[in-house]
C-alpha positions in Angstrom: 123.1 125.2 124.1 123.2 125.0 127.9 123.8 128.7 129.1 123.5 129.1 132.9 122.8 133.0 132.8 121.3 135.4 130.3 124.9 136.8 129.7 125.9 133.5 128.3 122.9 133.4 125.7 124.2 134.3 122.3 122.1 136.7 120.3 119.6 136.9 118.6 117.8 134.7 120.9 114.2 134.2 122.1 113.8 134.7 125.7 110.8 133.8 128.0 110.2 135.3 131.4 108.9 132.1 133.1 107.2 134.0 135.9 105.3 136.4 133.6 104.3 133.4 131.4 102.9 131.5 134.3 101.0 134.5 135.6 99.5 134.9 132.1 98.5 131.2 132.0 96.9 131.4 135.5 95.1 134.7 134.6 93.4 133.3 131.6 92.5 130.0 133.4 90.9 131.9 136.2 89.0 134.2 133.8 87.6 131.2 131.8 86.5 129.5 135.0 84.8 132.7 136.2 82.9 133.0 132.9 81.9 129.3 133.0 83.6 128.4 129.7 86.1 125.7 128.9 89.6 127.0 127.9 91.3 125.3 124.9 94.4 127.2 124.2 96.0 127.7 120.7 99.4 126.2 121.0 100.6 127.4 117.5 101.6 130.5 119.5 104.4 128.8 121.4 104.7 125.4 119.6 106.3 123.8 122.7 104.7 120.7 124.3 106.1 121.6 127.7 104.4 124.9 127.8 101.1 123.3 126.7 101.4 121.0 129.6 101.6 124.1 131.9 98.3 125.2 130.3 96.8 121.9 130.9 97.9 121.8 134.5 96.2 125.2 135.0 92.9 123.8 133.9 92.7 123.7 130.1 90.5 121.0 128.6 92.6 120.3 125.5 94.6 122.2 122.9 94.0 123.9 119.5 96.4 123.7 116.6 96.1 125.1 113.1 97.7 122.3 110.9 97.9 118.5 110.8 101.7 118.6 111.1 101.3 120.6 114.4 98.7 117.9 115.7 101.3 115.3 114.8 103.9 117.0 117.1 101.6 117.4 120.0 100.0 114.1 119.7 103.4 112.5 119.6 104.2 114.3 122.8 101.1 112.6 124.6 98.3 115.3 123.9 95.2 113.3 123.3 92.5 115.9 122.9 93.4 118.1 119.9 91.3 120.4 117.8 92.5 121.4 114.5 90.7 124.8 114.1 91.2 124.8 110.3 90.0 123.1 107.2 92.0 120.0 106.3 91.8 119.3 102.5 93.9 117.0 100.4 94.7 113.3 100.4 98.1 113.6 102.0 96.7 115.5 104.9 93.6 113.4 105.3 95.6 110.2 105.5 97.7 111.7 108.3 94.5 113.1 110.0 92.8 109.6 110.1 96.1 108.1 111.4 96.0 110.6 114.2 92.3 109.9 115.0 93.0 106.2 115.3 95.0 106.9 118.4 93.7 110.3 119.7 90.6 112.5 120.2 90.8 114.7 117.1 88.4 117.4 116.0 88.5 119.4 112.8 86.8 122.4 111.4 84.8 122.1 108.2 82.9 124.5 106.0 82.3 122.6 102.8 80.2 119.5 101.9 82.8 118.0 99.8 85.3 118.1 102.6 82.8 116.3 104.9 82.5 113.5 102.4 86.3 113.2 102.0 86.9 113.1 105.7 84.0 110.7 106.2 85.3 108.3 103.6 88.8 108.3 104.9 87.7 107.9 108.5 85.2 105.1 107.7 87.7 103.2 105.7 90.1 103.2 108.7 87.5 102.5 111.3 88.2 105.8 113.0 85.9 108.7 114.1 86.6 112.4 113.8 84.6 115.1 115.4 83.8 117.9 113.0 83.0 121.5 113.9 81.0 123.6 111.6 83.1 126.6 110.9 80.9 129.7 110.9 82.0 133.1 109.3 81.5 135.5 112.2 82.7 138.6 110.4 86.3 138.0 109.5 85.3 136.7 106.0 88.1 134.1 105.7 86.8 130.6 106.0 83.4 129.5 107.4 79.8 129.2 106.3 77.1 131.8 106.8 75.3 131.3 110.1 72.0 130.3 108.3 73.9 127.7 106.3 75.2 125.9 109.5 72.3 123.5 109.8 72.6 122.0 106.4 76.3 121.2 107.0 75.5 119.9 110.4 72.9 117.6 109.1 75.2 116.1 106.5 77.8 115.5 109.3 75.2 113.8 111.4 74.2 111.5 108.5 77.8 110.5 107.6 79.8 107.7 108.8 83.3 108.0 110.5 82.5 111.5 111.7 80.4 113.1 114.4 79.1 116.6 115.0 81.3 118.3 117.6 79.6 121.6 117.6 80.2 125.0 115.9 83.1 127.4 115.9 83.9 130.8 114.8 87.1 132.9 114.7 86.8 136.7 115.2 90.5 137.6 114.5 89.2 140.8 112.7 88.2 142.2 116.1 91.9 143.0 116.6 91.9 145.5 113.7 89.3 147.7 115.4 90.3 151.4 115.4 88.9 152.1 118.9 87.2 150.6 121.9 83.8 151.3 120.6 84.4 149.6 117.3 86.1 146.6 119.1 82.9 146.2 121.3 80.7 146.4 118.2 82.7 143.8 116.3 82.7 141.5 119.4 78.9 141.8 119.7 78.4 141.1 116.0 80.6 138.0 116.0 78.8 136.5 119.0 75.4 137.4 117.3 76.5 135.5 114.3 77.6 132.4 116.2 74.3 132.6 118.3 72.2 132.8 115.0 74.0 129.7 113.7 73.2 127.9 117.0 69.5 129.0 116.9 69.1 127.8 113.4 70.6 124.5 114.2 68.4 124.1 117.3 65.4 125.0 115.2 66.4 122.3 112.8 66.4 119.7 115.6 70.2 119.6 115.9 71.7 119.6 119.4 74.7 122.0 119.8 77.0 120.8 122.5 80.0 123.1 122.0 80.3 126.6 120.7 83.9 127.5 120.4 85.5 130.8 119.6 87.7 133.6 120.9 91.0 135.3 120.0 93.4 136.7 122.6 91.8 140.2 121.9 88.1 139.2 121.8 88.1 136.5 124.5 87.8 139.1 127.4 84.4 140.1 126.0 83.2 137.0 124.1 83.8 134.6 126.9 81.1 136.3 128.9 78.5 135.5 126.3 76.1 132.8 127.4 76.1 131.1 123.9 79.8 130.5 124.0 81.0 127.3 125.8 84.6 127.2 124.8 87.4 129.8 124.1 90.6 129.3 122.1 93.1 132.1 122.7 96.7 131.6 122.0 98.8 134.8 122.2 97.9 135.4 125.9 100.6 133.0 127.0 103.2 135.6 126.0 101.4 138.8 125.0 103.0 141.1 122.5 102.9 144.4 120.8 99.7 143.6 119.0 97.8 142.8 122.2 99.3 146.0 123.8 98.0 148.0 120.9 94.5 146.5 121.6 94.8 147.4 125.3 94.4 143.8 126.6 98.0 143.5 127.8 100.6 145.7 129.3 104.4 145.7 128.9 104.7 144.1 132.3 102.7 141.2 131.1 104.8 140.5 128.0 106.8 137.4 128.6 108.5 137.0 125.3 111.4 139.1 124.1 114.1 138.9 121.5 117.5 139.4 122.8 119.8 141.4 120.4 123.4 142.9 120.6 124.4 146.3 119.3 126.8 145.6 116.4 127.3 149.0 115.1 127.0 152.7 116.3 127.7 154.7 113.0 126.3 157.9 114.3 125.0 159.5 117.6 121.4 159.1 116.4 121.7 155.7 115.1 122.6 152.1 116.2 122.4 148.7 114.5 121.5 145.4 116.3 122.1 141.9 115.1 118.5 140.9 115.0 116.8 141.6 111.8 113.7 140.4 110.0 114.8 136.8 110.3 114.7 137.1 114.1 111.3 138.9 114.5 109.1 138.3 111.4 107.2 141.3 110.0 103.8 140.0 109.0 101.8 142.7 110.6 103.9 145.5 109.4 104.9 146.9 112.9 108.3 147.1 114.4 109.0 145.6 117.9 109.2 147.7 121.1 112.3 148.0 123.2 112.0 146.7 126.7 113.0 148.9 129.6 115.1 151.3 127.4 113.8 154.7 126.6 114.9 156.8 123.8 115.3 154.0 121.2 113.0 153.1 118.3 113.3 150.3 115.7 112.8 152.1 112.4 113.9 149.5 109.8 114.9 145.8 109.2 117.0 143.9 106.8 117.5 140.1 107.1 120.3 140.4 109.8 120.1 144.0 111.0 117.7 146.1 112.9 118.1 149.9 112.6 117.6 151.9 115.8 116.9 155.6 116.0 118.3 157.3 119.1 116.0 160.1 120.3 117.5 163.6 120.8 118.9 163.6 124.4 118.9 159.8 124.7 122.1 157.9 125.3 123.5 156.1 122.3 123.8 152.3 123.0 127.3 151.1 123.4 128.9 148.7 121.0 128.2 145.2 122.4 125.3 146.4 124.5 122.5 143.8 124.9 118.9 145.0 124.4 115.6 143.2 124.5 112.6 143.8 122.2 108.9 142.8 122.6 107.9 141.4 119.2 104.8 142.9 117.7 103.4 139.4 116.8 104.6 136.7 119.0 103.3 133.6 116.9 105.3 134.4 113.8 108.4 135.5 115.8 108.5 132.2 117.7 108.4 130.3 114.3 111.7 132.0 113.4 113.6 130.3 116.2 114.8 126.8 117.0 115.0 127.4 120.8 113.5 129.5 123.5 115.3 130.2 126.7 113.2 130.3 129.8 114.6 132.5 132.7 114.1 133.9 136.1 116.1 136.9 137.1 119.4 136.5 135.3 119.4 132.6 135.6 118.4 130.5 132.6 116.3 127.7 134.0 115.3 125.8 130.9 115.9 125.6 127.2 112.8 124.6 125.1 113.2 123.3 121.5 110.4 124.9 119.4 109.2 121.4 118.3 106.4 122.5 116.1 108.4 125.2 114.2 107.8 125.2 110.5 104.8 122.8 110.7 102.8 124.3 107.9 101.1 121.3 106.2 
């Protein structure tokens, strides 16, 4: 587990170009500062405390996670300001949530009165306090209250013990599904209009809104410039991937994460097979990975341990044992397939990170 060079790394393996990653981290930190918003990166993308520390050192105010079990990993690694940007429901999770809040600054998203009561009761009993953010549906239609319903939930939070009102949040992940630039801009505007409406309604009801948190790695480049937004929470920017390239917010040269594979079969001139299949990449978005710096190859099919490559006419068929690298289409779920990430510069492996929050789904 201590290879000195990339040639010593066995495949399939997850590789991180350290210089590219650091440039991505610095780029987003500068952008957030220029826009006058706080940056709170979503660390579910990489799941590695050491990388999250790099983001904090670059100027991030704290971190976002999606699950209580992820929060436990990062709190255990010394991160004190953690926002769980998801609803936390169920006694087992709430007990763990309150235990975290006894030692750390914990924030949680809520969109239901019953959930506010549950969290309040648990926190009050333990003598803890948890900041609750009203989750507003800004167009994705997953979780969240309608903007005009935000004041009622915020009022309940303000009247409840053991909790405080942290602000409002919205997640505009649907922006990444836009068919073109015009539709993407329209969806971005609609999402910020929704969060602004929620804020106006709360202020009209006499509720102070200190934090307005939103922003995916696609929409952040637009929505961070909105005067109503005070905090952004992108995650995938740290690596970039095929999804962000398809949305024209990243280039291949900005993609820091690749999966290393080895050609294990060359059964025909126009076909080759590599040793990285669906278990190495994940396939949740329905798109295949892109080869890095190797023209004439296309991933066309997966099985669990195999990737089918089509070799274009006139292109050189890969040799048996040749090592190839592919940019995953979705970096977050790809990372969750691996125990380790190998950070490199040039051909030298400089560090090996354990993916400490891998599989943390509860």
